[in-house]
N, C-alpha and C positions, 0 to 999 in steps of 0.2 A: 349490558348483557352476555349472558353464559355463553360458553365456548359452543360452537355451530360443528353440527356435526356432517362429516364429511366424507363422499364416498366418490371411487375414482375407477372407469370404465376404461381397462386398458392399461395399465400401468408400468409395461414392461420397454416399451421404447424411449426415447430421448426423451420426449416433453412429457411422458409420465412420471420419467426420474426427476425431472428440472420440479416437474409440480409438487413432487413427496419430499425434495429438498426445501419448498421455499414453506409448504403446509404442517412442514413438524418444527421449524422453528416461529409459525405465528401464533400470537399470543389468544387470538381469538378461535382457534382452528383444534379441533380434534378430527383425526383421520381415524375414521373407526374402520375403513374398508378400502382393498385393492384388489380389483376383479381380474384375474387373469386366467383362461382354460388351460392357456401353454404350461400355466405357471403355478397353476394350486398346487397351495402346500408347501411351496417354498417358503424360505427368507425372504425378506425383499432384497436385503444386501448383498446373498449371491447374485442376484441380477445387476442390481444398481451397487457395486463395489466400494465407492465411494461413502456410502449409507453403514458401515460398518462402524457397530458401537452407537449408531445414534437412534435405532429401533429393531425392536424384536417384531413386528410386523410379519404377516406373512400372506403368499397372495391370498387371493378368498376363490372357490370357484363356482359362489351362490352370488347374488346380487344382493347389498344389502339393503332392507325396508325400510330400517330408520333413521338412515339422512336425510337431511334436512340440503344438502344440493350433492349432486354428482357432476363431476367433470367425466366429459365424454372424449377419451384420447386416443380414437380411432382412423383408423385412414380413412380417407377420403373417400364417399360413397358406403363407408360401412355401418355411420350412426343413424343414417335413418333405417339403414334392412334392422341395426341392432334393436332401435326403438319398435320397430315392427314385429319384434321374434322374441321379445325379452319384456317379463314386467318388469316397472319401474314403478317405486314408489310414487304416487299421484301427488302427495304432500312438497314430492323436492323439487328444487329450482336443479333447472339443468345449463349447462355451459358447456359447451361445442366446440371443438377444436378442430375439426374438420370446415370442409367448404361446403358440407351437404346442407345448410340454410343460411347461409348467408346472402344470397341474392334474393330480390323483393318476390321475384317468382316462385320460390321455391323454400318459403320462412319459414311456414308454417307445418306444424304434423300432429293431423287430428285435433285435437283441440288446443296444444300447445301453439303461441306465435311465438317465433324468437324476434328479437333485437341485436342487430348488426353491434357488436362493443367495439367499437372506437369510443372512448372516452371524449377524445378531444371533441370530437362534436353530437356525440349521443350522450354525455351524462346525465342528465336528465331522466331520459325516458328507461337507462339501465339502471337506473334508482330505484324504479317501480317496477323493474322486469320480472316474470319468473325463468321466463328462456333466453339464453345469450347465444349469438351467433357470435365466436371469435373469430378477429381478423386474419388475412394470412398474413405470412411475415414479409413478404415483397410489397405485398400492399399497404401493408402498415407503415411499412419504410419511404412509399414511394407518397401517401398519402400525407402524411405528415407531412412533407415538403414543398406539397403544392394547395394544401386548401384553406392556407393563408390569402393568396390570391386566388383561389376562385371565392373566397368569400368578397371576393371587390370586382368581381368577373373578369380580370387578367388574363384568364385557361385562354388558351384557343389550341394551334397547333404548338407540341409537346413530344419531346424526344428524351426520352430515360433508356441509361444504363445503369445495371446493377450486379454486384460478383456478391455469391454467398459461399457460403463455407462448407463441407462435406455432408456436416448435420444435419443441412435442410432437406436432404435428400432421404432420413429416416436412418433407420439401424440396419433393416435388412444391407447385405450387401450385393453390387452389381458391379459392372466392368466400371461404371463413372466413379464408383467411393471407393473402390478401393486403397489403398495406400499409394501402393506400384501403380497407377491410374494419376491418381489428384497429385501427388509430389510433382511438383517443379511443372505441374502443368496447368495448363487454364483453356476451357472452350464457352463458348456461346452455344445456348441452347433455347429450345422453344423462341423461335425468332420471331417475334411479331404477336406471336399465340398461345402467350404464358396466361394459367387459367383465372389468375389473379386480376384479369384486367377488367372482366366484367364488374366485380366489386370496387376497384376502384372509380370505374369512369360511375359509378350509383354515388357516391358518397360525392363526388364532381358538384352531379348534378344537383345534389342535394341545398348544395352553399352556391354555383353557379348553373340555375335551370336549362339558360341561354347558351351553353358551353356546345357550341356544336363542330368545336376541332377534333382533329385525332390525339391520340396517346400510343406513339409509337415505341414499343418498349422489347429491348433485347438483352436478355438476362445472361450471365454469366459464369459459370465453375468456376471457384476460385481454389488452389490448393493450400486452403488453413478448414479450420474447425468446424469456427461458429462466425457469425456477426453476418452481416450487409451494409455494404457500401452503396449507395443511391448517388445518380448525379441525372439530375432533369434538367435541359436547354428550350428555353423558349424566349420569344420576342415581347419586351416588356416596354414599357415607354416610362415607369418608374424611375426614380432615381435610385443610388443607391442607399441615399439616407431616410428615402418613403420607404422603401425595403425594408429597412434597419426598422423603422418605427412599425408599419405595419404585421412583422413578425411576430416584435415583443408583444406587442399588443396583444394579437389574436391568444397568443401561449401562457399570457399574465399566469392564470387560473390555471393552469394544466403543468404538476410537479416532475410529471417523467418528461417533457419536450422541452429542452433547454435551447437557444438561440444562441449560437457562436460569431463574434467579430474575427475569430481567430482561426486558421487552418483545423478543419475535425480530420480523426480519423480513429481507424477501427476499435484501438484496443480502448478508447474513450469510455466505451459501451459495451464490452464482454464481461458477460457474468453480471450487467445490471438490469432493471428493467425502462432503462434510459433510451428517448431520442435525442439524436446532438445535430443540430440544424448550422447549415452554415449558407447565407445566401450570399455572390458574386455578381457582380455587375459589367460587363465589356461594352461598350460601345451600345447597341440597342438591344443585345443578348442576356439574359440574367443564366446563370447557372445556380441549381438549388440543389447542396450535398446531404445527404440523410444518412447516418449508423444507429444501427441496431444489432443489438443481440438478438438473431433468428428465434434461437432457443426461450429469450425470455419478452423482450417488448414485442416479438414477434410470434409468440405462442403463450408460454405458461406462466409468464409476471404477468402478461396483460390479463390472463384467465382471473390469475391471484386478484387485481387489480376491479376489473369488475365482480368478483366477488364481495368485494370489501365495500362497493359501490351499494350493492344489491340490497347489504343488508347492515346498510349506514355504519361502518366502519370508517375509520381514517384510510383516505384513500391508498394511502400509503405506508397502510402497518402492513408488516413482515417482510416489506419490498427495499427496503434502504441497504443494498447491496454493493460490494466493493468492489471497484471495476477490476478486471484481474490485468494489470499494467505491465508486469513484468515475466 
């Protein structure tokens, strides 16, 4: 297959920048348009300065009608408004990185039906989809830690904590995203009310329809720039060996989700599309740790993974990235 033509809507933020970086190096991608009203006419490398020397593309003030696939990198609540007010080529597949279409009761717009784009449970549906709702970053990390247990009906009440880097708050400055606030600091926020709880619950019910327990989630703002570390605790009667086998079997056909028997840490995944998982059993308690890069497996990397599946490419194409260990 020849290269596919790609457009990006809203390419000036963190996820847009990571998406551009990946697609410029993707052997089957031709990035033809990056739409941004506020930056129209400006060279892309002036906004994403790490791309200097990599591209001469400029931001567009009009939407390309020639794209085979369009990535929507808009704020939450903005993607639906954008589709309602702008003309998008009907032939173009859509991959939306906001939360506008993730839940079943909001997964359509006019004649477009969106598939929830978590490849580890929806790979076949993604292959045949024309529109994808890319999962949230916290949702991706939490779900990948819990779904093997859901597949065997082992989820009941779950207590989850997770810490995220400052890039999870987006590029616009606020009090809690300033360096002077984040440095040497930590804070809980959106306790038990985080917006990703809905999509997590729907994915759990997809594999364990009778799940009637609660997922209690406390997210934390961390004093680093990128990455998410999740720890989920629950009661389970499976042994450590049974848990190891369950997780290894569940993810054996999913190249970006890796199960480790050793202690895991954030730097293993930063700058990659990987999720690394460790399962610990102490007495009757199971703790599942999972780590991802919030901008890659939690956003732009997973979006390209979904694109690869939609167009019949190797799932890993353009995504064999080296972790930032140092």
